[in-house]
Structures are given as structure tokens and as C-alpha cells.
N, CA, C and O of each residue as an XYZ file, in Angstrom:
384
protein
N      28.632      2.749      6.519
C      28.706      2.787      7.659
C      30.200      1.886      7.487
O      30.458      0.981      6.693
N      31.097      2.540      8.603
C      32.412      1.756      9.068
C      32.537      0.625      9.038
O      31.508      0.078      9.433
N      33.570     -0.299      8.665
C      33.964     -1.485      9.662
C      34.055     -2.122     10.207
O      33.898     -3.342     10.159
N      34.589     -0.869     11.486
C      34.586     -0.501     13.010
C      33.363     -0.596     13.614
O      33.184     -1.233     14.653
N      31.815      0.488     12.541
C      30.859      0.156     13.316
C      30.623     -0.949     13.981
O      31.041     -2.046     13.611
N      29.877     -0.739     15.105
C      29.306     -2.190     15.727
C      27.889     -2.585     16.094
O      27.494     -3.666     16.530
N      27.099     -1.310     15.785
C      25.662     -1.258     15.588
C      25.108     -1.571     16.808
O      25.765     -1.462     17.843
N      24.073     -1.914     16.794
C      23.631     -1.908     18.149
C      23.034     -3.175     19.078
O      23.606     -4.052     18.431
N      22.535     -3.693     19.793
C      22.438     -4.947     20.587
C      20.517     -5.174     20.280
O      19.551     -4.507     20.650
N      20.659     -6.581     19.345
C      19.444     -6.412     18.798
C      18.660     -7.296     19.753
O      18.056     -8.308     19.397
N      18.722     -6.801     21.073
C      17.857     -6.684     22.092
C      17.110     -6.110     22.420
O      16.120     -6.523     23.025
N      17.365     -4.892     22.103
C      16.795     -3.602     22.439
C      16.051     -2.927     21.134
O      15.977     -1.738     20.824
N      15.457     -4.243     20.391
C      14.779     -4.069     19.523
C      13.466     -5.041     19.613
O      13.790     -5.988     20.331
N      12.218     -5.175     19.205
C      11.046     -6.229     18.994
C      11.422     -6.612     17.647
O      10.921     -5.899     16.777
N      12.234     -7.626     17.215
C      12.731     -8.707     16.187
C      11.890     -9.204     15.961
O      11.160     -9.480     16.913
N      11.320     -9.770     14.118
C      10.166    -10.839     14.335
C      10.952    -12.192     14.274
O      11.983    -12.518     13.686
N       9.898    -13.003     15.274
C      11.026    -14.107     15.490
C      11.338    -15.017     14.059
O      12.038    -16.004     14.287
N      10.831    -14.801     12.284
C      11.465    -15.267     11.605
C      13.085    -15.077     11.832
O      13.989    -15.912     11.866
N      13.090    -13.682     11.970
C      14.981    -13.222     11.785
C      15.535    -12.908     13.245
O      16.164    -11.921     13.628
N      15.170    -13.895     13.859
C      15.957    -13.841     15.170
C      17.280    -14.909     15.253
O      18.206    -14.897     16.064
N      17.090    -15.620     14.382
C      18.508    -16.075     13.836
C      19.572    -15.866     12.908
O      20.720    -16.272     12.725
N      18.818    -15.138     12.434
C      19.739    -14.311     10.980
C      20.182    -13.045     11.392
O      20.645    -12.267     10.558
N      20.101    -12.758     12.528
C      20.072    -11.098     12.783
C      20.973    -11.120     14.112
O      20.654    -11.458     15.252
N      22.308    -10.613     13.567
C      23.195    -10.438     14.690
C      23.044     -9.026     15.534
O      22.836     -8.992     16.747
N      23.182     -7.874     14.690
C      22.971     -6.495     15.193
C      22.388     -5.543     14.347
O      22.874     -5.475     13.218
N      21.531     -4.848     14.605
C      21.150     -4.274     13.776
C      21.912     -2.662     13.741
O      22.315     -2.008     14.702
N      21.939     -2.311     12.276
C      23.150     -1.107     11.801
C      22.071      0.541     12.177
O      22.411      1.415     12.975
N      21.125      0.541     11.555
C      20.324      1.547     11.141
C      19.298      1.255     12.013
O      18.891      0.139     11.689
N      18.455      1.814     13.261
C      17.043      1.757     13.483
C      16.037      1.923     12.574
O      16.234      2.520     11.515
N      15.050      1.489     12.855
C      13.879      2.149     11.208
C      13.652      3.278     12.236
O      12.951      4.092     11.635
N      13.888      3.738     13.474
C      13.204      5.472     13.460
C      14.234      6.351     13.244
O      14.021      7.466     12.768
N      15.460      5.919     13.581
C      16.861      7.044     11.840
C      16.173      6.732     10.935
O      15.640      7.751     10.495
N      15.800      5.632     10.252
C      15.386      5.841      8.757
C      14.226      6.563      8.619
O      14.297      7.199      7.568
N      13.198      6.757      9.190
C      11.878      7.643      9.425
C      12.560      8.919      9.464
O      12.336      9.551      8.432
N      13.213      9.446     10.172
C      13.710     10.626     11.065
C      14.388     11.194      9.284
O      14.025     12.162      8.616
N      15.041     10.548      9.091
C      16.274     11.531      7.653
C      14.888     10.994      6.792
O      14.472     11.989      6.197
N      13.867      9.622      6.439
C      13.140     10.240      5.136
C      12.141     11.293      5.521
O      11.455     11.647      4.562
N      11.911     11.796      6.475
C      11.532     13.109      7.103
C      12.135     14.278      6.662
O      11.705     15.223      6.001
N      13.210     14.031      7.155
C      14.198     15.428      6.932
C      14.518     15.681      5.300
O      14.525     16.866      4.965
N      14.807     14.601      4.162
C      14.956     14.992      2.924
C      13.426     15.328      2.084
O      13.190     15.998      1.079
N      12.607     14.589      2.939
C      10.963     15.398      2.477
C      11.348     16.807      2.727
O      11.383     17.413      1.656
N      11.608     17.450      3.601
C      11.201     18.785      4.026
C      12.640     19.552      3.198
O      12.560     20.731      2.851
N      13.676     18.890      2.994
C      14.725     19.258      2.154
C      14.411     19.557      0.741
O      15.025     20.481      0.205
N      13.468     18.841      0.025
C      12.910     18.545     -1.153
C      11.592     19.872     -1.268
O      11.474     20.825     -2.039
N      10.957     19.503     -0.405
C      10.074     21.054      0.065
C      10.585     22.523      0.085
O       9.922     23.560      0.074
N      11.831     22.361      0.116
C      12.476     23.682      1.091
C      13.179     23.934     -0.502
O      13.225     25.108     -0.870
N      13.561     23.188     -1.164
C      14.491     23.567     -2.486
C      13.573     23.561     -3.374
O      13.591     24.550     -4.107
N      12.649     22.682     -3.604
C      11.661     22.898     -4.589
C      10.627     24.004     -5.363
O      10.190     24.255     -6.486
N      10.529     24.614     -3.585
C      10.043     26.373     -3.572
C       8.670     25.776     -4.057
O       8.194     24.771     -3.529
N       8.096     26.409     -5.031
C       6.299     26.442     -5.005
C       6.322     25.681     -6.798
O       5.279     25.707     -7.451
N       7.544     25.093     -7.364
C       7.555     24.001     -8.440
C       7.017     23.101     -8.671
O       6.970     22.526     -7.584
N       6.606     22.598     -9.260
C       5.683     21.096     -9.754
C       7.014     20.144     -9.306
O       8.146     20.247     -9.780
N       6.500     19.043     -8.102
C       7.519     17.857     -8.222
C       7.132     16.743     -8.953
O       5.934     16.644     -9.217
N       7.601     16.219     -9.186
C       7.616     15.061     -9.951
C       8.598     14.321     -9.585
O       9.790     14.624     -9.648
N       7.919     12.860     -9.006
C       8.271     11.504     -8.599
C       8.690     10.656     -8.735
O       7.610     10.086     -8.891
N       9.442      9.816     -8.853
C       9.934      8.611    -10.160
C       9.935      7.859     -8.779
O      10.008      8.500     -7.731
N       9.847      6.406     -8.798
C      10.214      5.050     -7.805
C      10.103      4.441     -8.790
O       9.201      4.406     -9.627
N      11.613      3.629     -8.659
C      12.100      2.356     -9.677
C      12.005      1.154     -8.683
O      12.577      0.764     -7.665
N      10.977      0.767     -9.514
C      10.116     -0.569     -9.080
C      11.278     -1.651     -8.062
O      12.432     -1.318     -7.791
N      10.805     -2.595     -7.751
C      11.596     -3.893     -7.056
C      12.454     -3.445     -6.259
O      13.625     -3.774     -6.448
N      12.112     -2.564     -5.137
C      13.217     -2.450     -3.845
C      13.010     -1.037     -3.501
O      13.218     -0.722     -2.329
N      12.544      0.079     -4.535
C      12.475      1.131     -3.840
C      11.037      1.830     -3.602
O      11.105      3.034     -3.355
N      10.095      1.413     -3.629
C       8.424      1.292     -3.235
C       8.201      2.140     -1.560
O       7.550      3.128     -1.220
N       8.987      1.297     -0.903
C       8.587      1.147      0.544
C       9.068      2.727      1.081
O       8.396      3.484      1.781
N      10.177      2.920      0.631
C      11.447      4.426      0.960
C      10.614      5.343      0.254
O      10.732      6.552      0.452
N       9.387      4.659     -0.936
C       9.447      6.357     -1.647
C       8.100      6.652     -1.075
O       7.609      7.769     -0.913
N       7.525      5.388     -0.767
C       5.956      5.689     -0.124
C       5.678      6.453      0.827
O       4.627      7.095      0.820
N       6.840      6.556      2.137
C       7.372      6.689      2.939
C       7.467      8.377      2.597
O       6.757      9.191      3.187
N       8.260      8.677      1.760
C       9.083      9.939      1.164
C       7.895     10.393      0.949
O       7.567     11.256      1.762
N       7.103     10.133      0.140
C       6.014     10.794     -1.021
C       4.849     11.315      0.430
O       4.349     12.439      0.385
N       4.514     10.290      1.717
C       3.377     10.545      2.739
C       4.112     11.812      3.579
O       3.453     12.803      3.893
N       5.421     11.692      3.883
C       5.729     13.118      4.497
C       5.680     14.205      3.739
O       5.476     15.298      4.267
N       5.919     14.036      1.917
C       5.804     15.432      1.304
C       4.329     15.944      1.390
O       4.006     17.110      1.163
N       3.466     14.936      1.745
C       1.803     15.287      1.592
C       1.821     15.356      2.609
O       1.230     16.428      2.744
N       2.190     14.849      4.142
C       1.840     15.843      5.139
C       2.294     17.099      5.026
O       1.407     17.945      5.141
N       3.708     17.631      4.780
C       3.834     18.883      4.614
C       2.878     20.183      3.820
O       2.403     21.280      4.113
N       2.952     19.356      2.771
C       1.397     20.468      1.740
C       0.407     20.122      2.615
O      -0.401     20.646      1.848
N      -0.091     19.838      3.256
C      -1.212     19.637      4.093
C      -1.508     20.618      5.105
O      -2.556     21.202      5.379
N       0.122     20.689      5.802
C       0.310     21.535      6.858
C       0.478     22.551      6.844
O       0.078     23.403      7.637
N       1.313     22.691      5.634
C       2.453     23.930      5.311
C       1.710     25.393      4.776
O       0.482     25.336      4.837
N       2.086     26.262      4.432
C       1.651     27.688      4.208
C       1.210     27.916      2.559
O       0.542     28.766      1.969
N       1.934     26.721      2.164
C       1.865     26.509      0.354
C       1.592     25.037      0.413
O       1.711     24.153      1.261
N       0.991     25.165     -1.382
C       0.454     23.457     -1.675
C       1.372     23.095     -2.975
O       0.997     23.785     -3.923
N       2.313     22.346     -3.278
C       3.366     22.157     -4.194
C       2.461     20.864     -5.210
O       2.532     19.722     -4.757
N       1.878     21.006     -6.158
C       1.726     19.730     -7.219
C       2.616     18.511     -7.196
O       3.737     18.684     -7.674
N       2.441     17.785     -6.913
C       3.004     16.466     -6.795
C       2.887     15.675     -7.905
O       1.681     15.429     -7.923
N       3.538     14.949     -9.136
C       3.581     13.711     -9.909
C       3.873     13.028     -9.771
O       5.101     13.025     -9.687
N       2.892     11.151     -9.511
C       4.136     10.262     -9.072
C       4.356      9.468    -10.683
O       3.640      9.791    -11.631
N       5.226      8.618    -10.781
C       5.127      7.596    -12.104
C       6.347      6.513    -11.508
O       7.385      6.617    -10.855
N       5.948      5.965    -11.830
C       7.600      4.163    -11.761
C       7.400      3.521    -12.554
O       6.445      2.963    -13.094
N       8.786      3.644    -12.660
C       9.458      3.042    -13.464
C      10.460      1.707    -13.400
O      11.469      1.854    -12.710
N      10.270      0.396    -14.070
C      11.265     -0.537    -14.304
C      12.232     -1.071    -14.542
O      12.142     -1.764    -15.555
N      13.665     -1.089    -13.817
C      14.411     -1.182    -14.540
C      15.251     -2.888    -14.347
O      15.173     -3.572    -13.327
N      15.965     -3.241    -15.536
C      15.902     -4.650    -15.660
C      17.900     -4.240    -15.748
O      18.475     -3.260    -16.221
N      18.432     -5.457    -15.080
C      20.018     -5.014    -14.940
C      20.331     -6.671    -15.881
O      19.914     -7.813    -15.685
N      21.196     -6.106    -16.857
C      21.818     -7.171    -17.637
C      22.301     -8.365    -16.954
O      22.828     -9.273    -17.597
């Protein structure tokens, strides 16, 4: 997001009360994030072909995105003409 990007007016969204005072604008709407996550899942399925997918989640911050991505991959597996095996694992990283 460039510095000149103004984002969206927060009045266009349902903002939880406890965030209203802290939030000035919305730069990336939730729907856009969901759309891009689904697109990423489709790209992964296309690129992996019928190969086994090993999904590795970095804990403490990446779980929600990871879960959404896996939900999209699962839906594509169930609704597609092929089913690709998926193994899930987690790693915790500590910064120094």
C-alpha cells in the first residue's frame, strides 16, 4: 500500500465499538482478503497438481490466515474433480 493510498472511510464498514476510536480508515477490506486467500488456494491447487501438499503454519500470528487458506483448499478438494492429500503441521518461531 503506497503512502498516497487513502483507504476506505470507516463508516462504510461495521466496526466493533471497542475499535471505533482507534480506527481512522480501512485500507484492506475483509472481503478483499478473503477473495485473495481463495485465489491463493486455487493457485496452490493448480500449481501442485496431484502432488501431496504439506502445509506449515507459523504460530503466533498466522493461524487465522492459515485456517482460512486450508478451508478454501478443502472446499476445492471436495468440489473438484481430483482430491489432493494435505498434511498440516505447526512451527513456533522465537525472535531474538
